[in-house]
N, C-alpha and C positions, 0 to 999 in steps of 0.2 A: 312392852316399852320400846320405843324406837329412839335411836341415837342420831344426832345430826353430825355429818362428817365434814372435814375440811376438803376444799377443792383439790383435785389432782390435776397436775399440769397436762399429762398425756395419759388419761385413762383409756384402757383398751380392754374390752371384755366381750366374750362371745360364748353363748351356750345354747342349748336346744332342749326341746321338749317333745313329748308324744301327744298326739291329738286325742286318742281314745284310751291309751293305757292308763291304768290306775297307779301311776308312779311318775316321778319327774326325774329325768336323768341330767347329767352334767356335761359340759364340754370344756375344752381347754383353750379356747381362743383368747380368753382374758390374759392368761399367762403367756401364751405364745406371742400375741401382739405386743404386750407390754415389754417383754424381753427383747423382741426385735427392735422396737422403737428406741429403747434405751441404748441398744448397741449401735443404732444408726441414727444419730441425732439430726443428720441432714434430711432424712426422710421424715422424721418427726416434725422438723421445722417446716417442711413443705406442706404437710397435712395441716399443721396449725395455721400456717399462712392462709391456706384455703378456707379453713373454718372461720378465721377472722374476716376474710373478705365476704363470705357468705352471710356472716352475722350482720355486716354493714348493709348488704343487699336486702336482707330481710327487714331490717329496721327502716330502710328507705323505701320499701315497697317493691323492690326489684327482685321478686321471688324466683325460685327455680322454675316454677310453672310457666312464668312469662318467658323463660329462655328455652323452653323445651317444646316438644310436640304437644298439640292440643288433642287429647284423646288418641294419640298415636301409640304405637308399640315399638319398642326397641328390641330387636332380636340379638341374642348372645349365643354364638355357636359354642357348644360344650362337647367335651370328650370325656367319657366315663371309663376309667381304668379300674378293672375288677381284679383284685389280688386275692385269689382263692387258695385253697390248700391242696389242690389236685382233684377236687370233686367234679362230678359231671355238671354240665351247664343245666340250670334249672333247679339245683339243690340249694340248701340253706346258704352256704358261703359263696355260691356262684350263680346269682340270679340270672334268669334268662333275658334275652334281648327284649322280649315282650314285657317282662316285669319291670325292666329299667325304663322302657318307653312309658309305661303306665305311671311310674313314679315321677318321671319328668312332667308328664301331662298333668298329674295331680298338683304338682308344685306350681305349674303355670296357672291352673284353675284357682289356686289360693291367691296368687297375685292378681288375677282377674276378678276376684271376689264372687266366683260362681259356684263354689263348693257349698253344699247345704250347711247352713249354720254360720256362714261367713258374710251374710248380706250386709252387715253393718260395717264391714271393712272397706277402707279406701282402696282403690285400684292402684297397684304399682305397674305402670305400663312397660313391663319387661316380659319377654318370652324366651325361655331356654329352648334351644333347638339342637338336637343331636347333629353333629357334623355330617355332611353328605359328601364332602370332598376334603382331601388333605392338601398340604402345602405344595405337593408335587403333582396336583391335578389327577389324583387317583380317587375313584369312588370309594366311599366308606359308609359304615352305619354309625360311626361315632362311638363305638364301644370296643375297647381292647381288653384282653384277658391275659393274666400272668399267673403261673403256678408259683405262688410265693413260698412254698415249702422248701425251695432251694435257698432261701435267704435265712441265714443263721438266726434262730429264735423266733422267726415269724409265726410258724404254725402254732406254737404254744402261747406266745405273748402278743402276737399281732404287731401293731404299730406302737413303738415306744414314745411316750410323752414325758411322764415323770420317772418311769423306771429306766434302768440302764440295759434292760434286755429286750429283744425284739428288733424289728426292722426300724431304721431311721427314715425320716422324710427324704434325706438325700439319696438313700438307697432306692426308695420307690421312684423318685424322680429320675434316677439313673436308668431304671428299667423302662419307664414309660413317661414321656414328656413331649407333648406337642407344643409348637411355638406359642407361648402364652400371649403374644401380641394379638393373635388371630383366633385362638381357641382358649376357652376357660377349662382348665383341667380339674376334674373331680376324681378323687381316689377313694374307691370302696375297699375297705379293709375288713378282715375277719373279726377283729376286735382291737381295742386300744388299751394298752397297759394291762394285759392279761385279764380281760373281762371286767374292767372297772366300769363305773357308771358313765364314763365319758362316751358320748355318742359322736363327737366330732369337733372340728374347728375349721375356721377359714381365716385367711389373711385379709386385712382391710384393703379397700381400694386406695391406691397411692403407695403401697409398699412395693418392694422390688419385684420385677417380673421373674427373677431367678428363683423365688420361693413362693410365688403367688399360687393360689389354688385352695380347694376345700378337701378335707379328709373326713370321711363319714363311715361309721361302723355299719356293717351290712345289715344289722338288725333293724336299721331305720329305712331301708330301701323297700318301702311298701306304700300303699295308698291310704294309710291311717296316720302316718307320721308327718309332722310339720317340720322335721329336722332340716330338710333341704331348703324350704322356704326361709327358715330362720338363718341358716348358715349363708345362703346366697344374699340374704339381707345384710349380713355382716360384710360379705364381699363387696356389696354396694356401698359400704361405709356406715351402715346403721349400727348404733350402739344399743346396749341394753337400756331399757327405760329406768333402771336403777343404777346406771353407770356411776362408778366411783364409790358405791357403798358395798357392803359385804354381800357376796353372792349367796351366802347361807341365809340371809334375811335378818330382820331385826334392826336395820339401820335405814336412815333416810339420806338420799343423796343431796348435795348442795344444789340449789336451783335458783340462785339469786338473779342470774341473767339467763333466761331460757335459751338464748341463741349461742351461749358459750359454756354453760354448765350442763352437768348430767348428760343426757343423750343429745343435747344441742337442738332439740325439737321443742317448739313452744306449745303444741296442742297435745303433748303427752305430759300429764301431771307427774310431779315427783311421787315416786312410789318405791317401796322396798321390794326386794326379791321375794317371790312366792315359792321358793324352792321347798321349804319345809312347812308350807301353809296348807293344811288340810282339815276340814273340807275347804274347797275354794270359796272365797268370799263372794257375796252377791253384790249387785249394783247398789243395793240399799245399805250395805255395811259401810262403816266409816273408814276412810283411808287415813291412817294415823300421820302420814307425811303431809297431807294437805288439810286435814280437819274437815273434809267434806265427804259426801258419798262417793264411792268408787265410780259409779255410773258407767261401767263397762271398761274402765281403764285397767282393771285387774286381768282382763282377757287379752292384753296386747301380746302379739306373737314374739316380740323381742323381750319377753320376760320368761321366767320359769313358771310352771303351774300345770293345772290339770284341765283347764278349759281355756285354750288360747286360740282366738279366732278373728283377730282384727289388727290391721294397720291403720294409721291415721293419715290424714292428708299431708301433714307436716313431714311425716316419715317418707311418704311417697315423693314429695318435693325434694327432700334431702337426698334420697337414693338416686333420683334422676340427675340432680346437680353434680353428684360425685361420679356417676356413670359418664356424664359428658366430659367432666374434667380429667378423670384418671383412666377411663377405659374406652376412649374414643376409637382405638384401633379394633376393639371387639365389635362395636356396632357398625364399623365400616368393613368388617370382614365378610367375604363371600362363603365362609366355611359352612354355613347352614343351607346353601343352595345346591341343588343337584347339578351335576356336570352338564355342560352344554357341548354338543358336538363341534361347535364352531369356535371354541376357545382359541384366542389369538394372543399369546403372551406379548407384553410390551418389552421389546429388546433393543435398547440403544446400542450403538457400536461400542466394542470393548475399549476400556482405557486402562491406564496403569493401575496395578493392584499393589498397595503398600505392603512391604515385607513385614514379617512378624516382629514386633517390637519387644517381646518378652513379657513376662507376667508382672502384674501390679503387685505391690506389697500390701495394699489395702484398697478399699472402695472409696475413691476420692470424689465420686459423684460428678466427674468431668465428662463433657460431651453434650451434644444437642439433646435437649429434652422435648422440644417441639419444633416442627418445620411446617410452615404454611405458605403455599404459593399456588394461586389458582385453586384447583380442586384437590391439590395435595394438602392433606391435613393429618399429620402424623405426630402423635404424642407418645413418646417412648421413654425408656429408662436410659441412664447414662452407662458408661463402661463399668463393668464390675470384674472382680477377681474371678468369680466362679465361671462367668461366661467369656471373659477376656475378649469382648466383642469390640475390638478396636476398629474393625471395618465391617460395614453391613451394606451389601448391595440389595436395596429393596426391590429392584427390578425382578429379582428371582421370585418375588412374592406376588407378581401381577395376577397370577391365577387365583389368589386368595384374598386380595385386598383391593378395594376401590380407591384408596386414598394415597397411593404412592406414585401416581402419574397424573398429568393434566394436559389439557389442550387450551391454548391461549392465542387470541388474535395477534398477528405479528406487529400490529401498531399499538397495542395496548400497554400502558404503564400499569403494571400489576404489582400489588404489595407483596413483598417477600419478608417473612418474619422468622427469626430463629430464637427460640427460648433456651436458656441455660439454667442450671441449678446452682449447686455449691460452688463457691469461689468465683472470683472474677476471671474471665477467660478472653482469649482472642478468637475471632470468628472470621472465616473466609468461606465464600460460596462462589463456585465457578459454574458456567454453562458452556458446554462445548458447541458454540454456535455454528462452527464450520464442519462439525461432525467428522473430525479426523482422528478422534481418540486422544487428543493432546489438549490439556488445559493451558491456555495462554494467559500469562500474568498481566497482559495488557488489556485487550478488549473482551476477554472472557471472564475476568474477575468482576463479579457483579455485586459482591458485598465484601468489605474489608474493615473490620472493626477491632480495635485494640482496647483491652481493659474493660470489656463489657461487664457491668456490675453483676454480682451473684443474684440469682433469682429475678432475672429481668429478661426482656425481649428486645432484640435488635431488629430494626425495621428499615427497609429500603425499597423504594419503587424501582422496578426493573422493566426496561423496555428493550426488546431484542435489537441487536445491531441490524443495519440494513442488509448486510450480506448473509444473515442467518439462513441456514438451510431450512426450508419449510416442509411441512406435512410428513415429517418422519420424527420419531422420538429421539431427542437429544439428551445426553447424559448431563445431569446436574449433580455436582458434588458439594456437600456441606461438611465443614470441618470446624470443630472447636476444641481448644486445648488451653493449658496454662500459658503463662507468659513466655512462649517460645515462638520462634519464627515458624510460620506454617507454610508448607509447600504442598501442592496438590498431590504429589506422589509419595512424599515421605510419611512414614508412620507417625502417628501422634504419640507423644511420650506418656501422657496420662489421659488424653481425651479420646475422641472418636471421629471416624469418617463415615458419612452416609451418602449413598448414591440414589438418585431418583430419575424419572424421565419426564421431559417437557417437550411437547409438540407445539410449534408455532405454525399457525395456519392463516392463509389469506382469504378464506371463504367462510369464516365463522364470525358472527356478529353478536353472540350471546355469551353470557358468563356462566361459569361453573357447570359445564356438562359432565355427565358420567358417560363413559364411552367404552366400547368393546369393539375392536377392529375399526370399521369405518362408520359405525352407527353412534349417534349422539342423541341424548335426551336432555332437554332443558326447558324451563328452569327446573331445578331439582334441589330442594323441595319446591312444590308448586301449590297454588291455591285451588284453581278450578281446571285449568288446561295446561298441557305441556306439548312441546313439539318433539317429534321423532324425525331425525334427518339422517340420510345416508349420503355420504360424500360421493360415492362411486356407483351405487346400485339403485334399482327400483325397489320400493317397498311394496310387497304384495299383500301382507296381512299383519295385523297387530292384535294381540290378545293381552288381557290383563287379568291377574288372579289375586284374590285376597290371600291372607296368610293361612286360611283353612283350605286353600286349593280351589275355591269356588271361582268359576269364570265370571268376571264382572264386566268385561268389554271384549268384543270380537267383531272386527270389521275388515273387509277386503279393500285394497287400494291398488293404484297403479301409478305411483308417483314417488319422487325421491324425498319429499318432505310432507309430513302429516301433522295436523293438530288433533290431539286426543282430548275429548271433553269428558271430565270425570266429576263435574260439579254436583252430581246427585249422590256421590258416594261419601261415606264417612271419612274423616281424617284417619290416617294410618299409613301402613307400609303395603305396597303392592308390587307384584312381579310383572314386568312387561316383557313380552316376547314379540320381536319384530322379525318377520320372514322376508328376506330379500333374495335377489338373484344369487347371492353368495352364501346363503345359509340362514340359520335362525340364531338370533342374538338375544340374550336375556339380560335384563337390567332390573335393579331394585329402585323404586321411586317412592317418595314420601309426600303424601298430601298433608298440608298444614291445616 
């Protein structure tokens, strides 16, 4: 007998299952996410606002697929942190590099629907890539290892979740944590809560970067477990197909409006948890929540169960919509690319660094949430107590991110937008046009907004002044704070200061280039052709590779500008290498 439940305002639930094991294990993300959202109503409001907007988009026909790549793949650089008990690499609690790579590959194959038995699953166009470079431009394999036996209680109890013994999440993050804006952190632990059935948990897309990540018990690191596919699904914002009902089973979720109830997906029927359902129902059995045959919906990967082998198109659309909204810095990260010998960091002249303003008493959610100008497209979190990130110079991350600098024609009026979250705020943006390291309140203040409403975006078209220095990166400073007078060099009381780089040029007539040193590629994304242009050198060769490393284009040239024709290739992501007099430059391009 199934019971019908009342709607929950902020349901948050995550669990996982094994593909071939004759048992179903549990996970803790339901409680972890619910607790976090209740303690951070501003984050809950942000996620709910997004869900309402997506609901309106779906009802109007403006679906996530229409806003995303067509048959393309979004790469997410990941770092796997293994917390073992001191065992040798390749043993039970300390899987080898090869085992971890196989596990990541298997998870990608599930998303690609290429695993045997998963042919009815919709493709989720996401690929996890072990990091090949760190934020300091050092080569890496994307795997770190820590002897966790030195953490009190870890060897016996593992990671604590319900218990009070064992290592905490904060302790693991203190030992290993790569910048979550550019790397997705996965923590492999010996066990959770002293051998409990919990296999792991992950935080939803949209939660604070200070706690973001997935935590998975080592027993699930194999090529028979769907745990990682399930948990990363939650990290992409997918909920259980029984969301809001009892995870033990026997209850039906509310599903009056499929865009706002249950899992917020319309092609997943209302269904109860299959945690204690054995044997697994067949497609001809009756789903008591819908009154019709299961017809494969009992096999959804975002449920519990014994035979889980499918995602739906609606789940794929929602995952990509949330990836684009909340995890844009990950898909703009260079972390999954091998180092190139010709790396040239973007380094504008130094400017004043605001002094330390002291710790916040609470997370007020103040500071820029999004900055967009030219090819700068940075969606980040506000200032927090744990990070106390009152000042961030994103130019330090030019090795790892595409989206923190831009090239703009010196005559172009280009839209600058700054988004904020909680509370109304004052916003100022400066560009050091004369490149002297000083922000002038007169002709270098390009945005000045008072009392910008909470959860809104301030917009202003910006044209460089006639005397702007050209063809070198200039520092752009973005500031938002409560109702206090903002100065370019004073520390924000509650908000945040962010620095970027803008290069104005008199020899570029295209929009949105992605560039490294003096090589630009445009348009990007492209449909059939793109241009490769070197401002100062001759281009001698261009190669393009697909994500499997297959060479798909290779031609020699002797010119400074080349048109590359890729109309015969499928939509997706490609790596382009251009060899000039000054070295080899690598770019990621997207074919629409």
